[in-house]
C-alpha positions in Angstrom: -34.4 -25.9 -37.4 -38.0 -24.3 -37.8 -36.6 -21.6 -40.4 -33.8 -21.1 -42.4 -30.5 -22.2 -41.0 -28.2 -18.9 -41.1 -25.0 -20.7 -39.9 -23.4 -24.0 -39.1 -19.3 -24.2 -37.7 -17.8 -27.0 -35.9 -17.3 -26.4 -32.5 -14.6 -29.3 -32.1 -13.6 -31.9 -33.0 -16.9 -33.8 -33.1 -19.2 -31.4 -32.5 -21.0 -29.5 -35.3 -23.2 -26.6 -34.5 -25.9 -24.8 -35.8 -28.3 -21.7 -35.6 -31.3 -19.7 -37.6 -34.1 -18.3 -37.8 -36.0 -20.2 -35.5 -33.5 -18.3 -32.8 -31.9 -22.0 -31.1 -28.9 -23.6 -31.3 -28.8 -26.9 -32.1 -24.7 -28.8 -31.1 -24.3 -32.3 -33.1 -22.2 -34.5 -31.5 -20.4 -36.7 -34.7 -20.0 -39.2 -32.7 -23.3 -40.2 -30.3 -25.9 -39.0 -33.0 -27.1 -37.2 -30.5 -28.9 -33.3 -30.1 -28.8 -30.5 -27.4 -30.8 -27.5 -28.5 -30.6 -24.3 -26.6 -32.6 -21.3 -27.1 -30.4 -18.5 -28.1 -32.7 -15.7 -28.0 -31.8 -13.6 -30.8 -34.7 -12.9 -32.8 -33.1 -14.7 -35.2 -29.3 -15.9 -35.5 -27.0 -14.7 -38.0 -23.7 -15.9 -37.4 -21.0 -17.6 -34.7 -17.8 -18.4 -33.5 -15.9 -20.2 -31.5 -13.8 -18.2 -29.8 -11.2 -20.6 -27.0 -13.3 -21.3 -24.2 -16.3 -18.6 -25.1 -18.7 -19.1 -27.9 -20.3 -15.9 -29.8 -23.5 -15.6 -31.6 -25.3 -12.5 -33.2 -28.1 -11.7 -34.6 -30.7 -9.8 -35.4 -31.9 -7.6 -31.8 -28.1 -6.7 -33.3 -27.3 -8.5 -29.6 -23.8 -10.6 -29.7 -24.2 -12.8 -27.3 -21.0 -15.1 -25.0 -21.6 -18.6 -24.0 -19.9 -20.6 -21.6 -18.3 -23.7 -23.7 -18.8 -26.7 -23.3 -21.4 -26.0 -20.6 -23.4 -23.6 -23.3 -24.0 -20.8 -20.3 -25.3 -16.9 -21.2 -21.6 -15.2 -19.8 -23.1 -12.0 -21.0 -24.8 -10.4 -23.6 -22.7 -6.9 -25.6 -25.0 -4.0 -27.1 -23.1 -1.2 -29.3 -24.9 -1.7 -32.6 -27.7 -0.4 -33.6 -29.2 -2.5 -36.2 -29.4 -6.5 -37.1 -25.1 -8.3 -36.8 -24.6 -10.0 -40.1 -21.1 -11.2 -39.3 -18.2 -12.8 -36.4 -15.1 -13.1 -37.2 -11.7 -14.3 -35.1 -9.2 -11.8 -34.7 -7.3 -12.7 -32.2 -6.7 -14.3 -28.7 -10.4 -13.3 -27.2 -11.1 -11.0 -29.6 -13.5 -10.5 -32.6 -14.8 -8.5 -34.9 -18.7 -7.9 -36.1 -20.0 -6.3 -39.4 -23.4 -4.3 -38.5 -26.2 -3.3 -40.8 -26.0 -0.5 -38.9 -22.6 0.4 -41.2 -20.1 -0.3 -38.5 -17.5 -2.7 -38.0 -16.2 -3.0 -33.8 -14.4 -4.9 -32.3 -14.7 -6.5 -28.5 -12.9 -8.8 -25.8 -14.7 -11.8 -24.6 -13.7 -10.6 -21.8 -15.4 -7.4 -20.6 -13.6 -4.0 -22.7 -15.3 -0.9 -24.6 -15.7 -2.2 -28.6 -13.4 -0.3 -31.1 -14.9 1.2 -34.1 -14.7 1.5 -37.7 -17.5 2.8 -40.5 -18.1 1.6 -43.3 -16.1 3.8 -46.2 -20.0 4.5 -47.7 -22.0 5.4 -44.8 -24.0 1.9 -46.0 -24.3 -2.1 -43.9 -21.5 -3.7 -44.3 -23.6 -7.4 -44.8 -20.3 -10.0 -44.6 -16.6 -10.2 -43.7 -13.4 -11.4 -43.7 -9.5 -11.8 -42.8 -7.8 -12.0 -45.6 -4.4 -11.5 -44.9 -2.4 -10.6 -41.6 -4.7 -8.2 -39.4 -6.6 -7.1 -42.2 -10.3 -7.2 -42.6 -12.2 -6.5 -45.3 -15.9 -5.8 -45.4 -18.5 -5.7 -48.1 -22.1 -3.6 -47.9 -24.9 -5.5 -50.1 -25.3 -1.4 -51.0 -21.8 -0.8 -52.2 -19.7 -2.1 -55.6 -16.1 -1.8 -53.5 -14.3 -3.9 -51.0 -13.4 -1.8 -47.3 -9.9 -2.8 -45.9 -9.3 -2.5 -42.8 -6.1 -2.4 -40.9 -6.5 -3.4 -37.1 -3.3 -3.1 -36.0 -2.1 0.1 -37.8 -6.1 1.6 -37.5 -5.4 2.3 -41.4 -8.5 1.8 -44.0 -9.2 1.4 -47.6 -10.7 1.0 -50.5 -10.5 -1.7 -53.6 -12.9 -0.1 -56.9 -15.0 -2.3 -58.7 -16.9 -1.6 -61.5 -19.6 -5.0 -60.7 -22.4 -5.3 -59.0 -23.5 -4.3 -55.3 -20.6 -7.0 -53.0 -22.7 -9.3 -50.9 -20.4 -11.6 -49.3 -16.9 -12.3 -48.9 -14.6 -15.0 -47.6 -11.2 -16.2 -47.5 -8.9 -18.3 -50.0 -6.6 -20.2 -46.8 -3.1 -19.9 -47.0 -3.6 -17.3 -49.9 -3.9 -13.6 -49.5 -7.2 -13.5 -51.8 -10.8 -13.1 -51.6 -13.8 -14.3 -53.3 -16.7 -12.0 -53.2 -20.5 -12.8 -53.6 -22.6 -10.6 -55.9 -26.1 -9.4 -55.9 -26.7 -10.8 -58.7 -26.0 -14.6 -57.5 -22.0 -14.1 -59.7 
């Protein structure tokens, strides 16, 4: 990449995809070491995920790009955020969720739909998110020390308070109901 690599993910058994500041998707076929480069037109890519036969990318432009996989043709461009989108994750089926610097968390369908929106409890920009168990989404903001929990089925929200530094990242620990967080102090 011509700049920082922001995200990598496996899209199938033999294909690794990366995206970054140069606004390129690079697909690396691990079996024959061939590469394919695609212009993503995001003004900087921040996250990506494969949902069924759709590949979803998000970035600095606040747009969500849906690509057909494996052809990587643009299927749709979704708009609804007013600022940079930090994260995208699978919800269920063809549904997915995005977290933005505009302070909103929205979920969408890879098929045409109207997004569902939740504002983060502190009105601060969401910097990362992870599904931590069942239908509960944990959201953190690098401007807040608390973690917001959103039950997407029950439409309820709660907050886990923290006395530490502002939280910048979160990751679910597989096969548990636990998550690990990182803060702006590097801890």
